C-alpha atoms as a printed R data frame, in Angstrom:
    type eleno elety resid chain resno      x       y      z
1   ATOM     1    CA   MET     A     1 50.573 111.538 36.769
2   ATOM     2    CA   LYS     A     2 47.958 112.560 39.310
3   ATOM     3    CA   HIS     A     3 45.838 109.590 38.272
4   ATOM     4    CA   LEU     A     4 48.519 107.128 39.446
5   ATOM     5    CA   ASP     A     5 48.637 105.641 42.913
6   ATOM     6    CA   GLU     A     6 51.568 106.703 45.104
7   ATOM     7    CA   ASN     A     7 53.536 103.442 44.754
8   ATOM     8    CA   THR     A     8 53.274 103.449 40.964
9   ATOM     9    CA   ARG     A     9 54.344 107.092 40.795
10  ATOM    10    CA   VAL     A    10 57.356 106.414 43.024
11  ATOM    11    CA   GLU     A    11 58.300 103.368 40.941
12  ATOM    12    CA   LEU     A    12 58.141 105.414 37.736
13  ATOM    13    CA   GLU     A    13 60.202 108.213 39.270
14  ATOM    14    CA   ALA     A    14 62.789 105.697 40.488
15  ATOM    15    CA   ALA     A    15 62.966 104.096 37.036
16  ATOM    16    CA   ALA     A    16 63.446 107.528 35.443
17  ATOM    17    CA   PHE     A    17 66.217 108.334 37.933
18  ATOM    18    CA   ARG     A    18 67.963 105.037 37.191
19  ATOM    19    CA   ARG     A    19 67.693 105.786 33.463
20  ATOM    20    CA   LEU     A    20 69.195 109.230 34.056
21  ATOM    21    CA   LEU     A    21 72.149 107.580 35.812
22  ATOM    22    CA   GLU     A    22 72.525 105.120 32.914
23  ATOM    23    CA   HIS     A    23 72.423 107.997 30.445
24  ATOM    24    CA   LEU     A    24 75.106 109.892 32.351
25  ATOM    25    CA   ASP     A    25 77.191 106.713 32.539
26  ATOM    26    CA   GLU     A    26 76.857 106.257 28.772
27  ATOM    27    CA   ASN     A    27 77.969 109.869 28.263
28  ATOM    28    CA   LYS     A    28 81.035 110.184 30.439
29  ATOM    29    CA   ASP     A    29 82.361 112.801 28.028
30  ATOM    30    CA   VAL     A    30 79.770 115.199 29.433
31  ATOM    31    CA   GLN     A    31 81.679 117.018 32.122
32  ATOM    32    CA   ASN     A    32 80.124 118.026 35.438
33  ATOM    33    CA   ILE     A    33 80.984 121.667 34.814
34  ATOM    34    CA   ASP     A    34 79.026 121.529 31.552
35  ATOM    35    CA   LEU     A    35 76.047 120.021 33.365
36  ATOM    36    CA   MET     A    36 76.260 122.763 35.990
37  ATOM    37    CA   ASN     A    37 76.532 125.497 33.381
38  ATOM    38    CA   LEU     A    38 73.647 124.202 31.285
39  ATOM    39    CA   ALA     A    39 71.281 122.649 33.812
40  ATOM    40    CA   GLY     A    40 72.353 123.881 37.235
41  ATOM    41    CA   PHE     A    41 73.130 120.399 38.581
42  ATOM    42    CA   CYS     A    42 75.742 117.695 38.120
43  ATOM    43    CA   ARG     A    43 76.550 114.174 39.224
44  ATOM    44    CA   ASN     A    44 77.760 115.470 42.590
45  ATOM    45    CA   CYS     A    45 74.434 117.250 43.090
46  ATOM    46    CA   LEU     A    46 72.581 113.995 42.464
47  ATOM    47    CA   SER     A    47 74.784 112.360 45.104
48  ATOM    48    CA   LYS     A    48 74.028 115.121 47.606
49  ATOM    49    CA   TRP     A    49 70.297 114.840 46.876
50  ATOM    50    CA   LEU     A    50 70.447 111.099 47.589
51  ATOM    51    CA   VAL     A    51 72.152 111.758 50.921
52  ATOM    52    CA   ALA     A    52 69.553 114.419 51.786
53  ATOM    53    CA   ALA     A    53 66.712 112.054 50.870
54  ATOM    54    CA   ALA     A    54 68.218 109.371 53.091
55  ATOM    55    CA   GLU     A    55 68.541 111.838 55.968
56  ATOM    56    CA   THR     A    56 64.846 112.744 55.773
57  ATOM    57    CA   ARG     A    57 64.122 109.058 56.308
58  ATOM    58    CA   GLU     A    58 66.720 108.780 59.070
59  ATOM    59    CA   LEU     A    59 68.812 106.420 56.958
60  ATOM    60    CA   ASP     A    60 72.599 106.377 57.023
61  ATOM    61    CA   LEU     A    61 74.005 107.114 53.562
62  ATOM    62    CA   ASP     A    62 77.326 108.895 53.365
63  ATOM    63    CA   TYR     A    63 78.293 111.147 50.491
64  ATOM    64    CA   GLU     A    64 81.087 108.930 49.135
65  ATOM    65    CA   THR     A    65 78.773 105.901 48.984
66  ATOM    66    CA   ALA     A    66 76.163 107.978 47.185
67  ATOM    67    CA   ARG     A    67 78.788 109.256 44.734
68  ATOM    68    CA   GLU     A    68 79.963 105.714 44.019
69  ATOM    69    CA   TYR     A    69 76.357 104.801 43.207
70  ATOM    70    CA   VAL     A    70 75.880 107.818 40.930
71  ATOM    71    CA   TYR     A    71 79.255 107.516 39.202
72  ATOM    72    CA   GLY     A    72 79.184 103.708 38.996
73  ATOM    73    CA   MET     A    73 82.645 103.541 40.559
74  ATOM    74    CA   PRO     A    74 84.608 105.309 43.294
75  ATOM    75    CA   TYR     A    75 84.691 109.023 42.504
76  ATOM    76    CA   PRO     A    76 88.515 109.296 42.482
77  ATOM    77    CA   ASP     A    77 88.627 106.546 39.831
78  ATOM    78    CA   TRP     A    78 85.980 108.266 37.692
79  ATOM    79    CA   LYS     A    79 87.733 111.600 38.054
80  ATOM    80    CA   ALA     A    80 91.089 110.139 37.003
81  ATOM    81    CA   LYS     A    81 89.592 108.358 33.984
82  ATOM    82    CA   TYR     A    82 87.020 110.830 32.689
83  ATOM    83    CA   GLN     A    83 87.271 114.322 34.150
84  ATOM    84    CA   GLN     A    84 89.011 116.808 31.899
85  ATOM    85    CA   PRO     A    85 90.563 120.056 33.108
86  ATOM    86    CA   ALA     A    86 88.050 122.887 32.899
87  ATOM    87    CA   THR     A    87 88.602 125.293 30.063
88  ATOM    88    CA   GLN     A    88 88.617 129.038 30.641
89  ATOM    89    CA   GLU     A    89 85.317 129.215 28.745
90  ATOM    90    CA   GLN     A    90 83.745 126.672 31.115
91  ATOM    91    CA   LEU     A    91 85.081 128.513 34.168
92  ATOM    92    CA   ASP     A    92 83.773 131.834 32.850
93  ATOM    93    CA   ALA     A    93 80.344 130.312 32.225
94  ATOM    94    CA   MET     A    94 80.328 128.871 35.758
95  ATOM    95    CA   GLN     A    95 81.222 132.239 37.248
96  ATOM    96    CA   ALA     A    96 78.478 133.960 35.228
97  ATOM    97    CA   ARG     A    97 75.950 131.366 36.385
98  ATOM    98    CA   GLU     A    98 76.974 131.853 40.010
99  ATOM    99    CA   GLN     A    99 76.599 135.616 39.655
100 ATOM   100    CA   ARG     A   100 73.097 135.206 38.164
101 ATOM   101    CA   ASN     A   101 72.159 132.911 41.044
102 ATOM   102    CA   GLU     A   102 73.394 135.459 43.595
103 ATOM   103    CA   GLU     A   103 71.432 138.233 41.913
104 ATOM   104    CA   GLN     A   104 68.250 136.138 41.984
105 ATOM   105    CA   ALA     A   105 68.656 135.241 45.671
């Protein structure tokens, strides 16, 4: 992608990000805890990254607005409709991941 001009690269990255959000929206059965356990990020992380990106540009974007964008609806609504209680296996995997992260720090 080094051969692309800056605007084209940014446009492609933005399109890929929008497609990622569409993919997550199409796969609501994929729980955030599973994303965290497998990939180290979740929908909430994407929301936080949007807020951080806005802050670097001195733009006002609050976390709840960013989450509504990422989730496609207010987070409490998404949580009530799609979030399942975490299983013990998921919680154990999350704890193991956190321990690995602490050891690497």
